[in-house]
C-alpha positions in Angstrom: -1.0 20.0 3.1 -3.3 22.9 2.4 -1.2 25.5 4.2 2.1 24.7 2.5 1.5 27.5 0.0 1.1 30.2 2.8 4.2 28.8 4.6 6.2 29.3 1.4 4.7 32.8 0.9 5.6 33.8 4.4 9.1 32.5 4.1 9.8 34.3 0.8 8.4 37.6 2.3 10.8 37.7 5.2 14.0 36.9 3.4 16.6 39.7 3.5 18.0 38.7 0.1 14.8 38.5 -1.9 15.3 36.5 -5.1 11.7 35.2 -5.4 8.4 36.5 -4.1 4.8 35.4 -4.4 1.4 36.9 -3.5 -1.2 34.2 -3.2 -4.1 36.7 -3.0 -3.1 38.6 -6.2 -1.7 35.4 -7.8 1.6 37.0 -8.8 5.2 36.0 -8.7 8.4 38.0 -9.1 12.0 37.0 -9.4 15.3 39.0 -9.0 16.7 40.5 -12.1 20.0 38.7 -11.3 18.3 35.5 -12.3 18.2 35.0 -16.1 14.7 34.2 -17.3 13.9 33.4 -20.9 10.3 34.3 -20.4 8.6 36.9 -18.2 7.2 35.3 -15.2 4.6 37.4 -13.4 1.5 35.3 -12.9 1.1 32.3 -10.6 -0.3 29.9 -13.1 -0.4 27.0 -10.7 1.1 25.2 -7.7 4.2 24.3 -9.8 5.1 28.0 -9.9 5.0 28.2 -6.1 7.4 25.3 -5.9 9.7 27.0 -8.4 9.7 30.2 -6.4 10.6 28.2 -3.2 13.3 26.3 -5.1 14.9 29.5 -6.4 15.0 31.0 -2.9 16.4 27.8 -1.4 19.1 27.5 -4.0 20.3 31.1 -3.3 19.6 31.7 0.4 20.1 28.2 1.8 22.4 26.3 -0.6 24.8 29.2 -1.6 24.3 29.2 -5.3 24.8 32.6 -6.9 21.6 34.0 -8.5 23.5 34.9 -11.7 24.2 31.1 -12.1 20.5 30.3 -12.2 18.4 30.3 -15.3 14.6 29.6 -15.8 12.5 28.7 -18.8 15.3 27.8 -21.2 13.7 26.7 -24.5 14.7 23.9 -26.7 13.7 22.9 -30.2 12.7 19.3 -30.4 11.3 17.6 -33.6 8.5 15.1 -32.9 7.4 13.4 -36.1 6.5 16.2 -38.5 6.0 18.7 -35.8 8.4 21.0 -33.9 8.0 21.4 -30.2 9.5 24.0 -28.0 9.6 22.6 -24.4 11.3 24.5 -21.6 13.3 23.4 -18.6 12.1 24.9 -15.3 15.5 25.7 -13.7 19.1 25.4 -14.6 21.9 25.7 -12.0 25.2 26.3 -13.8 28.7 25.9 -12.4 31.4 28.6 -12.8 32.2 27.3 -16.3 28.6 27.5 -17.5 27.9 23.8 -17.4 24.5 22.8 -16.0 25.1 21.2 -12.6 21.4 20.8 -11.8 19.0 20.4 -14.6 15.6 20.7 -12.8 12.0 19.9 -13.7 9.8 21.2 -10.9 6.4 19.8 -10.0 3.5 20.6 -7.7 3.4 18.2 -4.7 0.1 16.7 -6.0 1.7 16.0 -9.4 5.0 14.5 -8.3 3.9 10.9 -8.5 1.5 11.3 -11.3 3.9 13.0 -13.7 6.9 10.8 -13.3 6.4 9.5 -16.9 7.6 13.0 -18.0 11.1 12.3 -16.7 12.2 10.8 -20.0 10.9 13.7 -22.2 11.5 16.7 -19.8 14.8 15.7 -18.4 16.7 13.1 -20.4 15.6 14.4 -23.9 16.1 18.1 -23.0 19.5 17.4 -21.3 20.6 15.7 -24.5 19.4 18.8 -26.5 21.2 21.1 -24.0 24.5 19.4 -24.7 24.0 19.5 -28.4 22.8 23.1 -28.4 25.4 24.6 -26.1 28.3 22.2 -26.1 28.0 21.9 -22.3 28.0 18.9 -20.0 25.0 18.3 -17.8 25.9 16.8 -14.4 22.6 15.9 -12.6 19.0 15.6 -13.7 16.6 16.6 -10.9 12.9 15.8 -10.7 11.8 18.0 -7.9 9.0 19.2 -5.6 8.7 20.8 -2.2 6.5 19.3 0.5 5.3 19.9 4.0 6.6 17.7 6.8 5.9 18.6 10.4 5.3 22.3 9.5 8.6 22.6 7.5 8.9 22.7 3.8 11.5 20.2 2.6 12.9 18.9 -0.7 11.5 15.8 -2.3 13.6 14.9 -5.3 14.8 12.2 -7.7 18.4 13.0 -8.6 19.9 11.1 -11.6 23.6 11.0 -12.5 23.5 12.0 -16.1 27.2 11.1 -16.6 26.4 7.5 -15.7 22.9 7.3 -17.2 23.1 8.9 -20.6 19.7 7.8 -21.7 16.4 6.8 -20.1 16.7 3.1 -21.0 19.9 2.7 -19.2 18.4 4.3 -16.1 15.3 2.1 -16.4 17.3 -1.1 -16.7 19.1 -0.3 -13.5 15.8 0.2 -11.6 15.3 4.0 -11.9 17.9 4.6 -9.2 18.1 8.0 -7.5 21.4 9.1 -6.0 19.8 11.7 -3.7 16.6 12.9 -2.3 17.5 16.5 -1.5 19.5 19.2 -3.2 23.1 19.8 -2.0 24.9 23.1 -1.2 27.8 24.6 -3.2 28.0 22.1 -6.0 28.3 19.2 -3.5 27.8 15.6 -4.4 24.1 14.6 -4.0 23.5 12.2 -1.1 20.7 9.9 0.0 20.2 10.0 3.7 19.3 6.6 5.2 15.8 6.3 6.7 15.9 5.9 10.5 13.2 4.8 12.9 12.2 7.6 15.2 14.4 10.3 13.6 12.8 13.7 13.5 13.8 14.4 9.9 14.6 11.0 8.4 11.8 8.7 9.7 9.1 7.4 7.3 6.4 9.7 6.0 3.0 9.4 7.8 1.4 12.3 5.9 0.2 10.8 2.6 -2.3 12.4 0.4 -4.7 10.8 -2.1 -3.1 12.3 -5.2 0.4 11.0 -4.5 -0.8 7.5 -3.5 -2.9 7.4 -6.6 0.1 8.4 -8.7 2.2 5.8 -7.0 -0.3 3.1 -7.9 -0.4 4.3 -11.5 3.4 4.3 -11.8 3.8 0.9 -10.2 1.3 -0.5 -12.6 2.9 1.1 -15.7 6.4 -0.1 -14.7 5.7 -3.5 -13.2 2.9 -4.6 -15.7 4.5 -2.9 -18.7 6.4 -4.8 -21.3 4.6 -8.2 -21.0 6.5 -11.5 -20.4 4.9 -12.3 -17.1 1.2 -12.8 -16.3 -0.7 -10.3 -14.3 -1.2 -12.4 -11.2 2.5 -13.3 -10.8 3.4 -9.6 -10.8 0.6 -8.8 -8.4 1.8 -11.5 -6.0 5.4 -10.3 -6.2 4.2 -6.8 -5.3 2.2 -8.1 -2.4 5.3 -10.0 -1.1 7.3 -6.8 -1.3 4.7 -4.8 0.6 4.7 -7.6 3.2 8.4 -7.3 3.6 8.0 -3.5 4.1 5.4 -4.1 6.8 7.7 -6.5 8.6 10.5 -3.9 8.5 8.2 -1.3 10.2 7.1 -3.8 12.8 10.5 -4.9 13.9 12.7 -1.8 13.9 13.6 0.0 17.2 14.1 3.7 17.5 17.5 4.8 16.1 17.8 1.8 13.8 18.1 2.2 10.0 15.3 0.5 8.1 16.2 -2.4 5.9 13.6 -1.7 3.3 15.4 1.0 1.5 18.1 1.5 -1.2 21.5 2.4 0.3 24.0 4.8 -1.4 27.7 5.0 -1.0 28.9 8.3 -2.4 27.4 8.4 -5.9 27.3 4.6 -6.0 24.1 2.6 -5.2 24.5 -0.8 -3.6 24.4 -3.8 -5.8 21.1 -5.3 -6.9 22.0 -8.7 -5.3 22.7 -7.1 -2.0 19.3 -5.3 -2.0 17.6 -8.5 -3.0 19.1 -10.5 -0.1 18.2 -8.0 2.5 14.6 -7.6 1.3 14.2 -11.3 0.9 15.4 -11.8 4.5 12.6 -9.4 5.7 10.1 -11.4 3.7 11.1 -14.7 5.3 10.8 -13.2 8.8 7.3 -11.9 7.8 6.2 -15.4 6.8 6.6 -16.6 10.4 5.6 -13.4 12.2 2.9 -12.0 10.0 1.5 -15.1 8.3 1.8 -17.7 11.1 3.9 -20.0 8.9 5.6 -22.5 11.2 7.0 -24.9 8.6 10.7 -24.0 8.4 11.2 -25.8 5.1 8.4 -23.7 3.6 10.2 -20.5 4.8 13.6 -21.7 3.5 12.1 -22.6 0.0 10.0 -19.5 -0.5 11.4 -16.3 -1.8 10.0 -12.8 -2.2 10.1 -12.9 -6.0 10.8 -15.3 -8.8 13.9 -13.7 -10.3 13.3 -15.3 -13.6 9.8 -13.7 -13.9 10.2 -10.5 -11.8 13.6 -9.0 -12.7 15.7 -7.3 -10.0 15.4 -3.9 -11.7 11.7 -4.0 -11.0 12.4 -5.0 -7.3 14.7 -2.0 -7.0 12.2 0.3 -8.5 9.4 -0.9 -6.2 11.5 -0.6 -3.1 12.7 2.9 -4.0 9.1 3.9 -4.7 7.7 2.6 -1.4 10.6 3.1 1.0 9.7 6.5 2.3 6.1 5.9 3.1 4.9 4.3 6.4 2.5 1.5 5.7 1.6 1.1 9.4 1.2 4.7 10.5 0.5 6.5 7.2 -3.2 5.9 7.0 -4.6 9.5 7.3 -5.6 11.7 4.5 -7.2 15.1 4.0 -10.6 13.7 3.1 -10.5 11.0 5.9 -10.5 8.1 3.5 -8.4 5.0 4.1 -6.1 5.7 1.2 -3.5 2.9 1.8 -6.4 0.5 1.9 -7.8 2.1 -1.3 -4.3 1.8 -2.8 -4.2 -1.9 -2.2 -7.8 -2.4 -3.5 -6.8 -0.5 -6.7 -3.7 -2.7 -7.4 -5.8 -5.8 -6.6 -8.5 -4.7 -9.0 -6.1 -3.7 -11.8 -3.4 -6.4 -11.4 -5.0 -9.6 -10.3 -6.7 -12.1 -12.6 -8.9 -14.9 -11.2 -8.1 -18.5 -11.7 -10.4 -21.5 -11.8 -12.7 -21.6 -8.7 -11.8 -18.0 -7.7 -14.7 -15.6 -8.1 -14.3 -12.5 -6.0 -17.5 -10.9 -4.8 -18.0 -7.2 -5.8 -17.9 -4.9 -2.8 -21.6 -3.8 -3.1 -22.8 -7.4 -2.9 -20.6 -8.0 0.2 -22.0 -4.9 1.9 -25.5 -6.0 1.0 -24.9 -9.4 2.6 -23.4 -7.8 5.8 -26.3 -5.5 6.3 -28.7 -8.3 5.6 -27.1 -10.2 8.5 -27.6 -7.0 10.6 -24.0 -7.0 11.5 -24.2 -3.4 12.7 -27.0 -4.1 15.1 -25.2 -7.3 16.3 -22.0 -5.4 17.1 -23.9 -2.7 19.0 -25.9 -5.2 21.1 -22.8 -7.2 21.9 -20.9 -4.1 23.0 -23.9 -3.1 25.2 -24.5 -6.5 26.7 -21.1 -7.9 27.4 -18.6 -5.3 26.2 -17.4 -7.4 23.3 -17.8 -7.5 19.5 -18.9 -10.4 17.4 -16.3 -13.0 16.4 -16.3 -13.1 12.6 -14.6 -15.6 10.3 -14.2 -16.2 6.5 -12.7 -19.7 6.1 -12.0 -19.1 2.4 -10.9 -15.5 2.7 -9.4 -14.9 -0.8 -7.8 -11.5 -0.8 -9.7 -10.5 2.3 -12.6 -8.5 0.8 -15.3 -9.9 3.2 -13.2 -9.3 6.3 -12.1 -5.9 5.2 -15.7 -4.8 4.5 -16.9 -6.3 7.8 -14.2 -4.3 9.6 -15.1 -1.1 7.8 -18.9 -1.6 8.5 -18.5 -2.1 12.2 -16.1 0.8 12.7 -18.3 3.1 10.6 -21.6 2.1 12.3 -20.5 1.7 15.9 -18.0 4.6 16.1 -19.8 7.1 13.8 -23.3 6.5 12.6 -24.9 4.7 15.5 -22.7 5.6 18.4 -25.8 7.2 20.2 -27.2 3.7 20.6 -24.4 2.7 22.9 -25.2 2.7 26.6 -23.8 5.6 28.6 -22.2 3.6 31.5 -18.5 4.3 32.3 -17.8 0.5 31.5 -19.2 0.9 28.0 -17.4 4.1 27.4 -14.1 2.7 28.6 -14.5 -0.4 26.4 -15.4 1.8 23.4 -12.2 3.8 23.9 -10.1 0.5 24.1 -11.6 -0.8 20.9 -11.9 2.3 18.6 -9.3 4.9 19.7 -7.1 6.5 18.8 -8.6 7.6 15.5 -5.5 6.7 13.5 -5.8 3.1 14.8 -9.6 2.8 15.0 -9.7 -0.7 13.5 -7.4 -2.2 16.1 -10.4 -4.2 17.5 -10.2 -6.4 14.5 -7.0 -8.0 15.8 -9.1 -9.9 18.3 -12.4 -10.4 16.5 -11.7 -11.2 12.8 -10.4 -14.6 11.5 -9.7 -16.0 8.1 -8.1 -18.9 6.4 -7.0 -19.2 2.8 -5.3 -22.3 1.2 -3.8 -20.4 -1.7 -0.5 -19.0 -0.3 -0.4 -16.0 -2.5 -4.0 -15.1 -1.8 -3.5 -15.6 1.9 -0.5 -13.2 1.8 -2.6 -10.6 -0.1 -5.4 -11.0 2.4 -3.0 -10.3 5.3 -1.6 -7.3 3.6 -5.0 -6.0 2.7 -6.1 -6.1 6.3 -2.9 -4.4 7.5 -3.2 -1.6 5.0 -6.9 -1.0 6.1 -5.6 -0.5 9.6 -5.4 -3.9 11.3 -2.0 -5.1 11.8 -2.4 -8.6 13.3 -5.5 -10.2 12.1 -5.7 -14.0 12.5 -5.2 -14.9 8.9 -4.1 -18.6 8.4 -2.5 -19.6 5.1 -4.1 -23.1 5.3 -7.1 -24.9 3.8 -10.3 -23.7 5.6 -11.5 -27.3 5.9 -8.7 -28.7 8.1 -9.3 -30.0 11.7 -9.2 -27.1 14.1 -5.9 -28.3 15.7 -4.1 -27.3 12.5 -4.8 -23.6 13.0 -1.8 -22.8 15.3 -0.1 -19.5 15.8 2.6 -18.3 18.2 0.5 -15.6 19.8 -2.8 -15.7 21.7 -5.7 -15.6 21.9 -6.6 -18.1 19.2 -10.4 -19.0 19.1 -10.0 -21.1 15.9 -7.8 -23.8 17.4 -10.2 -25.1 20.0 -12.9 -27.8 19.4 -15.1 -30.3 21.1 -17.4 -33.1 20.1 -21.1 -32.5 19.6 -23.7 -35.2 20.1 -26.3 -33.8 17.7 -23.6 -33.7 15.0 -22.8 -37.4 15.1 -20.2 -36.8 17.8 -18.0 -34.9 15.3 -15.7 -32.0 16.2 -17.1 -28.4 16.2 -15.5 -25.2 17.1 -18.7 -23.2 17.9 -16.9 -20.0 18.8 -18.0 -17.6 16.0 -20.9 -15.3 15.9 -20.7 -14.7 12.1 -19.4 -16.6 9.1 -19.2 -14.8 5.8 -17.7 -16.2 2.6 -17.7 -16.9 -1.1 -16.4 -20.5 -1.0 -14.4 -21.9 -3.9 -16.7 -24.3 -5.9 -16.0 -27.5 -7.8 -12.3 -27.4 -6.9 -10.2 -30.5 -6.0 -9.0 -30.8 -2.4 -5.3 -31.4 -1.8 -4.2 -34.8 -0.5 -3.9 -33.7 3.2 -7.4 -32.2 3.2 -8.9 -35.3 1.5 -7.6 -37.5 4.2 -8.8 -35.3 7.0 -12.3 -34.5 5.9 -13.3 -38.1 5.7 -13.5 -38.4 9.4 -14.1 -34.7 10.3 -17.2 -34.2 8.1 -20.5 -35.9 7.6 -20.2 -35.6 3.9 -16.4 -36.0 3.7 -16.8 -38.5 0.8 -18.7 -35.9 -1.4 -16.9 -34.1 -4.1 -18.4 -30.6 -4.1 -16.1 -28.3 -2.2 -18.8 -25.7 -1.6 -20.9 -28.2 0.2 -18.0 -29.1 2.5 -17.7 -25.4 3.4 -21.4 -25.3 4.2 -20.7 -28.0 6.7 -17.7 -26.2 8.0 -19.8 -23.1 8.6 -22.0 -25.1 11.0 -18.8 -26.4 12.8 -17.6 -22.8 13.3 -20.8 -21.0 14.4 -22.0 -20.9 18.0 -25.7 -21.4 18.6 -27.6 -18.4 17.2 -24.6 -17.6 14.9 -25.3 -15.9 11.6 -24.2 -17.2 8.2 -24.0 -15.1 5.0 -22.4 -16.7 1.9 -22.5 -16.7 -1.9 -23.3 -20.1 -3.3 -23.7 -21.5 -6.8 -27.3 -22.0 -8.0 -26.7 -25.7 -8.3 -26.7 -26.1 -4.5 -30.4 -25.2 -4.5 -31.9 -26.9 -7.6 -30.1 -30.1 -8.5 -30.9 -33.7 -7.3 -27.2 -34.2 -6.7 -27.1 -31.5 -4.0 -30.4 -32.6 -2.2 -28.4 -33.8 0.8 -26.8 -30.5 1.5 -30.2 -28.7 1.3 -31.5 -31.2 3.9 -28.5 -30.4 6.0 -29.2 -26.7 5.7 -32.8 -27.2 6.8 -31.8 -29.4 9.7 -29.0 -27.3 11.2 -29.9 -23.7 10.2 -32.8 -21.3 10.4 -32.9 -20.0 6.9 -33.9 -16.3 6.7 -33.3 -15.5 3.1 
């Protein structure tokens, strides 16, 4: 987005009817004398002023508003406690009777998401003051910026019908609805154009910068977690379900089809909250089968995207409207090259999720220490060189997916960037490398085949799936099942599926092993009760199926999963290593594993 300023500068300089002009080198701005200004504006004080100059030009030269009906920097006197403040509105567009048609607060593109909290004070409060001060009637409140899309500067706006929503609380209670996303010409009624797959102008946005995604996360946290009444984890899981529904929508739509994950508008009327809920809930139910490998139809029928008693519909509407324009499958690039959608998910996980009994999430630095201790980078390079494959990796108690995500990041970083010179130069290796790691915007696609995970907690399993997708892998083999079940239980509708197969092993008391995986990584739940189905199954499938410590059963499961020479890196409670009760599992480790550290 760095050149959006020069594009605006060039546009303003070639206009025949000059109403606004900027000079980036001299940091100056000039407006036509026909436009009423309540304060002399000559200096470009920041990016917001560039946006305002573009806005003024667009209003006059593209949308046919008369320059004499435009006003900037109108000042209001607002008492705040014992103090008197004098805030200003950026732009007023008045009709022929002098009533404000558009009451506009302009923002720099990088501040649009971050500063949404100012809508109440800068728009609602000042519009009320405008009507008191001037005896006028304000029609529409506009929170505005201009942004670059495919080399063209376009509007990005929240337009609020002030005749319908006379105060901020009413607007909040209806889900912060916007009746338009772009300004209209000649006092026309604002409109919200439906988002359409493959449309040159109205498809989802794939260019997302770090500032706006950070602001989006902040706003979602403030709105969804504000006010109390629902515990943090319930809100977090609801948000994860909503994101999953959006991902499903992007997966299934054909070119020319309107997306389901959006708020539709009919004239100045927004569709009902119940209608929105039903459509988004249907997306979620399809995602359960297609994204989470849920095959139990009763489970799909019974589960809903939100608990409406704990997550009100106005919050669903706000979330859908906040997320609808971004592509969560293609919008993974940023100016600094960071995986910003993945970072976005990690931030809401960190800020919004609270751990329950038996759930202890490993800090990322410890996960990376463990992965490098396993020499996962060297293993990946040797496998690619030797047989044009990558190591099969599994976490049978995946939680929110941290171990798998970090393994994915590590392999891509080391093989594609830091140690690429260690790959053989044969045409076969080069071709396989291209298949696995290109194009750049889809460089983690290799993980679809090589990463596996299972998680018994349905909500955590969902978040693990979403986490993987937002980090660039769209179809990782995440099973929302107990990681201790017999391997025949891990069924999915697509192939390959390395987790479902098994055979009996003589040296393991003729019990079933999978023996397909090169690496097992995990932080297993400890001292938790197994559900009734798992209790029945482990008695026959495990040597120590009658023991109570869940972490020890997972140690046995790691052996069942790993092929000969496989590598294991896990976090275990200290009691495994120093209590008499756990002597049996220490002996098991010494018998079946070569302990390195």
